[in-house]
VMD Tcl script that draws the C-alpha trace (Angstrom):
set ca {
  {-27.25 44.75 -58.65}
  {-25.48 47.56 -58.18}
  {-22.42 47.90 -55.20}
  {-23.84 49.26 -52.53}
  {-21.57 51.94 -51.32}
  {-21.08 53.20 -47.50}
  {-20.08 56.54 -46.30}
  {-20.14 58.85 -43.26}
  {-23.24 60.63 -42.33}
  {-22.28 64.22 -43.93}
  {-25.18 66.63 -42.53}
  {-24.17 70.11 -42.13}
  {-21.56 70.58 -39.11}
  {-24.26 72.87 -37.29}
  {-27.08 70.92 -37.16}
  {-24.53 67.68 -36.13}
  {-23.07 69.63 -33.57}
  {-26.64 71.05 -32.40}
  {-27.77 67.64 -32.26}
  {-24.64 66.26 -30.08}
  {-25.21 68.84 -27.48}
  {-28.83 68.34 -27.53}
  {-27.98 64.80 -26.58}
  {-25.32 65.44 -24.36}
  {-27.32 68.01 -22.59}
  {-29.66 65.20 -21.86}
  {-26.87 63.26 -20.69}
  {-26.06 65.61 -18.07}
  {-29.14 66.03 -16.56}
  {-29.71 62.81 -15.81}
  {-26.30 62.28 -14.26}
  {-27.26 65.16 -12.30}
  {-30.59 63.02 -11.27}
  {-28.70 59.95 -10.54}
  {-26.58 62.16 -8.30}
  {-29.36 63.65 -6.48}
  {-30.97 60.38 -5.81}
  {-28.09 58.75 -5.12}
  {-27.10 61.45 -2.62}
  {-30.74 61.66 -1.10}
  {-31.66 58.06 -1.25}
  {-33.97 56.46 -3.32}
  {-36.89 57.33 -0.90}
  {-36.98 60.89 -3.07}
  {-38.27 58.55 -6.18}
  {-41.75 57.12 -6.30}
  {-40.32 53.72 -4.85}
  {-41.32 51.92 -2.23}
  {-41.36 48.68 -0.37}
  {-43.77 47.15 -2.69}
  {-42.48 48.48 -5.90}
  {-39.05 48.47 -5.75}
  {-38.30 48.85 -10.05}
  {-39.43 51.93 -10.90}
  {-39.40 54.01 -14.11}
  {-35.56 53.76 -15.04}
  {-36.22 50.07 -15.18}
  {-39.14 50.26 -17.63}
  {-36.52 52.54 -20.00}
  {-34.08 50.52 -18.95}
  {-35.70 47.14 -20.17}
  {-37.23 48.81 -23.38}
  {-33.69 49.41 -24.56}
  {-32.26 46.14 -23.90}
  {-34.86 44.15 -25.70}
  {-34.94 46.79 -28.50}
  {-31.03 45.93 -28.89}
  {-32.12 42.54 -29.49}
  {-34.76 43.78 -32.06}
  {-32.61 45.93 -33.88}
  {-30.12 43.13 -34.42}
  {-33.09 41.24 -36.21}
  {-32.43 43.20 -39.69}
  {-28.93 42.12 -39.60}
  {-30.30 38.56 -38.95}
  {-32.48 38.39 -41.71}
  {-29.93 39.69 -44.23}
  {-26.99 36.99 -43.14}
  {-28.77 34.21 -41.41}
  {-32.21 34.00 -43.59}
  {-30.29 35.03 -46.95}
  {-32.40 38.03 -47.90}
  {-30.23 40.34 -49.82}
  {-32.23 43.44 -49.98}
  {-31.87 43.95 -46.03}
  {-27.73 43.22 -46.38}
  {-27.28 47.33 -46.87}
  {-29.21 47.86 -43.25}
  {-26.89 45.39 -41.56}
  {-23.75 47.56 -40.25}
  {-26.48 50.35 -38.72}
  {-28.76 47.64 -37.30}
  {-25.48 46.37 -35.21}
  {-24.58 49.93 -34.15}
  {-27.89 50.95 -33.12}
  {-27.82 47.19 -31.37}
  {-24.87 48.05 -29.58}
  {-25.66 51.56 -28.44}
  {-28.97 50.76 -27.19}
  {-27.99 47.79 -25.40}
  {-25.25 50.17 -23.35}
  {-27.92 52.73 -22.95}
  {-30.19 50.71 -21.35}
  {-27.49 48.82 -18.94}
  {-26.26 52.24 -17.81}
  {-29.86 53.08 -16.83}
  {-30.00 49.72 -15.16}
  {-26.89 50.00 -13.41}
  {-27.49 53.53 -12.03}
  {-31.08 52.63 -10.80}
  {-29.90 49.74 -8.76}
  {-28.12 51.65 -6.25}
  {-24.43 51.34 -5.25}
  {-23.22 50.94 -8.74}
  {-19.63 51.28 -7.11}
  {-20.63 47.56 -6.36}
  {-20.79 46.28 -10.04}
  {-17.54 45.13 -9.84}
  {-18.55 42.47 -7.13}
  {-21.70 41.41 -9.29}
  {-19.07 40.84 -12.22}
  {-16.66 38.82 -10.29}
  {-18.88 36.74 -7.61}
  {-21.69 34.67 -9.46}
  {-24.71 32.95 -7.93}
  {-25.86 30.86 -10.83}
  {-29.08 29.89 -9.30}
  {-29.70 33.53 -9.96}
  {-31.33 34.90 -13.81}
  {-29.46 37.97 -13.15}
  {-25.84 36.33 -12.95}
  {-26.69 35.07 -16.22}
  {-27.71 38.15 -17.85}
  {-24.01 39.57 -17.36}
  {-22.70 36.85 -19.59}
  {-25.58 37.39 -21.93}
  {-25.19 41.44 -22.41}
  {-21.63 41.72 -22.24}
  {-21.09 38.73 -25.12}
  {-23.88 40.45 -26.86}
  {-21.81 43.30 -27.17}
  {-18.43 41.30 -28.18}
  {-20.48 39.20 -30.64}
  {-22.15 42.37 -32.31}
  {-18.72 44.21 -32.74}
  {-17.57 40.82 -34.14}
  {-20.17 40.69 -36.54}
  {-19.96 44.57 -37.41}
  {-15.93 43.85 -38.48}
  {-17.52 40.92 -40.70}
  {-19.68 43.09 -42.64}
  {-17.23 45.69 -43.05}
  {-13.63 44.23 -43.49}
  {-13.27 42.32 -46.68}
  {-11.06 39.79 -44.40}
  {-13.85 39.17 -42.05}
  {-16.48 38.03 -44.97}
  {-15.74 34.28 -44.55}
  {-16.93 34.64 -40.80}
  {-20.19 36.87 -41.50}
  {-22.35 33.80 -41.65}
  {-20.95 31.97 -38.66}
  {-21.06 34.78 -36.71}
  {-24.13 36.01 -37.71}
  {-26.10 32.49 -37.07}
  {-24.16 33.10 -33.48}
  {-25.42 36.75 -32.85}
  {-28.93 35.11 -34.06}
  {-28.78 32.59 -31.31}
  {-27.14 35.09 -28.51}
  {-29.90 37.60 -28.72}
  {-32.90 35.25 -28.68}
  {-30.87 33.71 -25.54}
  {-30.53 37.55 -24.52}
  {-34.35 38.65 -24.62}
  {-35.55 35.28 -23.45}
  {-33.16 35.97 -20.31}
  {-34.33 39.36 -19.61}
  {-38.14 37.80 -19.98}
  {-37.02 35.26 -17.63}
  {-35.79 37.88 -14.65}
  {-39.50 38.54 -14.57}
  {-41.00 34.55 -15.41}
  {-39.02 33.19 -12.75}
  {-40.10 35.46 -10.07}
  {-42.80 33.55 -8.37}
  {-43.37 35.63 -5.38}
  {-45.60 38.14 -7.98}
  {-48.71 36.78 -9.74}
  {-48.47 38.39 -12.53}
  {-44.66 37.38 -13.21}
  {-44.77 33.82 -12.50}
  {-45.21 32.73 -16.37}
  {-42.60 30.93 -18.19}
  {-44.34 32.54 -21.40}
  {-43.03 35.97 -20.29}
  {-39.46 34.83 -21.95}
  {-40.81 34.17 -25.51}
  {-43.20 37.23 -25.33}
  {-40.21 39.24 -24.32}
  {-38.55 38.25 -27.86}
  {-41.64 38.92 -29.91}
  {-41.95 42.47 -28.18}
  {-38.57 42.86 -29.18}
  {-38.64 42.22 -32.57}
  {-41.27 45.06 -33.08}
  {-40.07 47.69 -30.77}
  {-36.60 47.35 -32.47}
  {-38.03 47.31 -35.93}
  {-40.03 50.65 -34.96}
  {-36.64 51.99 -33.38}
  {-34.71 51.20 -36.42}
  {-36.90 52.33 -38.79}
  {-36.87 56.24 -37.21}
  {-33.51 56.25 -36.99}
  {-33.06 55.16 -40.49}
  {-35.96 57.63 -42.07}
  {-34.33 60.22 -39.80}
  {-30.76 60.15 -41.11}
  {-31.41 59.63 -44.67}
  {-34.03 62.40 -44.59}
  {-31.48 64.98 -43.16}
  {-28.95 64.14 -45.55}
  {-31.57 63.57 -48.30}
  {-30.16 59.98 -48.94}
  {-32.89 58.18 -51.00}
  {-34.85 55.17 -49.80}
  {-36.89 53.10 -52.43}
  {-40.27 51.99 -51.83}
  {-39.65 48.29 -51.84}
  {-37.28 48.89 -48.88}
  {-40.30 50.89 -47.13}
  {-42.58 48.47 -48.50}
  {-40.52 45.42 -46.79}
  {-40.12 47.20 -43.59}
  {-43.70 48.12 -43.03}
  {-44.84 44.89 -43.75}
  {-42.37 43.29 -41.11}
  {-42.93 45.57 -38.61}
  {-46.79 44.98 -38.92}
  {-46.26 41.15 -38.75}
  {-44.06 41.94 -35.69}
  {-47.10 44.00 -34.15}
  {-49.41 40.95 -34.89}
  {-47.12 38.21 -33.21}
  {-46.53 40.20 -30.05}
  {-50.56 40.66 -29.66}
  {-50.89 37.00 -30.09}
  {-48.13 36.38 -27.19}
  {-49.87 39.12 -24.68}
  {-53.27 37.10 -26.07}
  {-52.11 33.91 -24.43}
  {-50.61 35.25 -21.69}
  {-54.07 36.67 -20.57}
  {-55.93 34.17 -21.51}
  {-53.93 31.36 -19.78}
  {-53.99 33.73 -16.69}
  {-57.97 34.01 -17.05}
  {-58.52 29.90 -17.49}
  {-56.70 29.74 -14.11}
  {-59.06 30.77 -11.26}
  {-55.96 31.71 -8.67}
  {-55.20 34.35 -11.24}
  {-58.74 35.78 -11.27}
  {-57.99 38.66 -8.88}
  {-55.12 39.92 -10.74}
  {-56.86 39.72 -14.43}
  {-59.80 41.69 -13.00}
  {-57.45 44.15 -11.35}
  {-55.42 44.95 -14.45}
  {-58.38 44.69 -16.75}
  {-60.75 46.37 -15.29}
  {-59.96 47.98 -12.42}
  {-56.40 48.86 -11.92}
  {-56.51 52.52 -12.56}
  {-53.72 54.05 -14.33}
  {-52.33 50.08 -15.16}
  {-55.84 49.39 -16.71}
  {-55.83 52.44 -18.56}
  {-51.76 52.32 -20.31}
  {-52.78 48.37 -21.09}
  {-55.99 48.95 -23.00}
  {-55.04 52.44 -24.18}
  {-51.08 52.30 -24.19}
  {-50.33 48.95 -25.01}
  {-53.49 47.69 -27.19}
  {-54.64 50.22 -29.06}
  {-52.12 52.79 -29.72}
  {-49.32 50.83 -29.63}
  {-50.66 47.75 -31.21}
  {-54.00 48.21 -33.37}
  {-53.26 51.89 -34.58}
  {-50.24 51.22 -36.14}
  {-51.21 47.68 -37.58}
  {-54.12 49.59 -38.90}
  {-52.14 52.40 -40.33}
  {-49.53 49.91 -42.08}
  {-52.01 47.92 -43.41}
  {-54.09 50.74 -45.09}
  {-53.61 50.59 -49.09}
  {-53.31 54.93 -48.78}
  {-51.93 55.79 -45.26}
  {-48.93 52.75 -45.79}
  {-47.68 54.47 -48.58}
  {-46.89 57.72 -47.44}
  {-43.67 58.33 -45.38}
  {-44.88 60.45 -42.60}
  {-48.00 58.00 -41.63}
  {-45.14 55.43 -41.33}
  {-43.27 57.47 -38.85}
  {-46.32 58.06 -37.12}
  {-46.96 54.03 -36.74}
  {-43.31 53.84 -35.92}
  {-43.73 56.17 -33.01}
  {-47.12 54.88 -31.49}
  {-44.94 51.26 -31.48}
  {-42.50 52.71 -29.66}
  {-45.10 54.64 -27.25}
  {-46.92 51.19 -27.00}
  {-43.58 49.58 -25.68}
  {-43.23 51.86 -22.78}
  {-47.00 51.17 -21.97}
  {-46.19 48.07 -21.53}
  {-42.86 48.13 -20.00}
  {-45.00 50.23 -17.55}
  {-47.74 47.51 -17.00}
  {-45.30 44.22 -16.85}
  {-42.52 46.08 -14.91}
  {-44.38 48.49 -12.32}
  {-48.40 46.97 -12.86}
  {-47.08 43.94 -11.67}
  {-45.47 44.88 -8.43}
  {-48.04 47.11 -7.42}
  {-50.61 44.12 -7.61}
  {-50.88 43.05 -3.93}
  {-48.88 39.97 -2.85}
  {-50.79 36.39 -1.92}
  {-48.85 36.04 1.18}
  {-50.77 32.60 1.79}
  {-52.52 31.01 -1.01}
  {-55.62 29.48 -0.45}
  {-55.57 30.99 3.49}
  {-56.82 34.11 5.42}
  {-55.70 37.93 4.17}
  {-52.91 39.05 5.99}
  {-52.48 42.85 6.16}
  {-49.08 44.57 7.10}
  {-47.64 47.69 6.74}
  {-46.27 47.03 3.47}
  {-49.60 46.38 1.86}
  {-49.02 43.07 1.41}
  {-51.93 40.77 1.08}
  {-54.09 43.68 1.37}
  {-57.03 42.90 -0.78}
  {-57.55 45.01 -4.17}
  {-55.20 47.62 -2.35}
  {-52.82 48.33 -5.15}
  {-48.86 49.57 -3.65}
  {-49.19 53.54 -4.56}
  {-46.29 54.40 -7.11}
  {-45.92 57.93 -9.06}
  {-42.95 58.42 -11.20}
  {-40.59 61.05 -9.90}
  {-38.87 63.93 -12.17}
  {-35.26 62.25 -11.23}
  {-36.79 58.86 -12.38}
  {-37.90 60.03 -15.64}
  {-34.88 61.97 -16.26}
  {-32.54 59.23 -15.55}
  {-34.69 56.94 -18.07}
  {-34.59 59.57 -20.85}
  {-30.62 60.32 -19.89}
  {-30.20 56.45 -21.39}
  {-32.08 57.16 -24.50}
  {-29.82 59.67 -25.25}
  {-26.47 57.85 -24.49}
  {-27.86 55.09 -27.15}
  {-28.78 57.87 -29.56}
  {-25.15 59.68 -28.82}
  {-23.57 56.59 -30.11}
  {-25.00 56.20 -32.79}
  {-25.03 60.10 -34.12}
  {-20.84 59.60 -33.56}
  {-20.92 56.13 -35.12}
  {-22.30 57.06 -37.95}
  {-20.30 60.25 -38.35}
  {-16.78 59.18 -37.84}
  {-17.48 55.08 -39.81}
  {-19.04 53.77 -42.54}
  {-22.24 52.47 -41.35}
  {-24.78 53.85 -43.38}
  {-25.46 52.93 -47.10}
  {-25.10 55.73 -49.68}
  {-28.58 54.97 -51.15}
  {-31.63 52.06 -50.61}
  {-32.79 53.26 -53.71}
  {-34.72 50.19 -55.87}
  {-32.15 50.03 -58.54}
  {-29.71 49.53 -55.67}
  {-31.11 47.32 -53.30}
  {-33.48 45.00 -55.24}
  {-33.23 45.77 -58.73}
  {-34.11 42.00 -59.98}
  {-37.94 42.27 -57.91}
  {-41.07 43.36 -59.87}
  {-41.89 47.27 -58.81}
  {-44.95 46.32 -56.61}
  {-44.90 50.20 -55.41}
  {-44.29 53.55 -56.82}
  {-44.77 56.03 -54.28}
  {-41.95 58.30 -53.90}
  {-40.59 57.74 -50.30}
  {-37.49 59.38 -50.60}
  {-36.53 62.68 -52.06}
  {-33.69 62.80 -54.61}
  {-30.19 62.91 -53.41}
}
mol new
graphics top color blue
foreach p $ca { graphics top sphere $p radius 0.5 }
foreach p [lrange $ca 0 end-1] q [lrange $ca 1 end] { graphics top cylinder $p $q radius 0.2 }
display resetview
């Protein structure tokens, strides 16, 4: 096997600065949106007394769980000893840290009173899952930074495997904790489910890998670095597998709810009469985000074409945002049951109103704030690969897996 050489991302300066300028502009617009909502109050957003976590939370949670999933590539190479994935470990770690920082930034900006973050970091209520996640998020960044050091520095080589195991366990705990934020909320029928923890782990594998593959292919294509067909075959098959696992947990979650009579109204509303939430579930989450990309990735001809693989990754991301919208906002919009099994009570907040979902439509400032978090993650990644050696010079077959039998001959990458 040839020695893997890493070097900085060397696209032409004018293209690089144009990319950074575009991302910086998005971040600036997001900052103005945050300032507008902070000054005017959250009444200018679509949130209300029933839907208290809006569209920015959709972006934030998607970025946080995708950060955990992006690190999966490094874990496969280190912990599970798959040499073909090891050249991707550095980029995997960088993207994980970048997306977590982008997601947490949106989360802090959306919750209101961000200046009181220091209170949350110094006073802990360990009966709250939120307190646990502060340690999980900060610990994740510290561990991944140490993980990157063990990959890049010879002195860190002996620590690579134990740090890799710690990173694997920690990111599983982080994603489980993020899903448990919702799973531990018994007041909402759709949230009160222990399976949301492992389901978020499964979703993170698919979403994180889809984002990673898009960033990888974009970075290599812009500079003309080769990606061999074996690497693309491994990544696309892995993505299809993760999509299938995520679908399985989604199926189990809804079958469990359908089996329990107390959730009949919730499932009927979500699956049949929930309006935009039903549309996003069936079309966005299931069809566009799961079945369509699986069909592309397993198709004997389409799966050999780079543009179709890019399309499948994009569809998975679209499905991810649809899933987060349904899970986070749809679950809040469904009317709360004030006293299960007793006479329905009505209030000005629509609590317990049979069949009357809480109204919510995302506003432009909310959407721009969420996009700003994505831009922060991409900006950190772009700067990181430009100034440090995170990307391998080549992922050609003779570099990453020269001892494997050639199973694909499709020219996935242009010659360098």
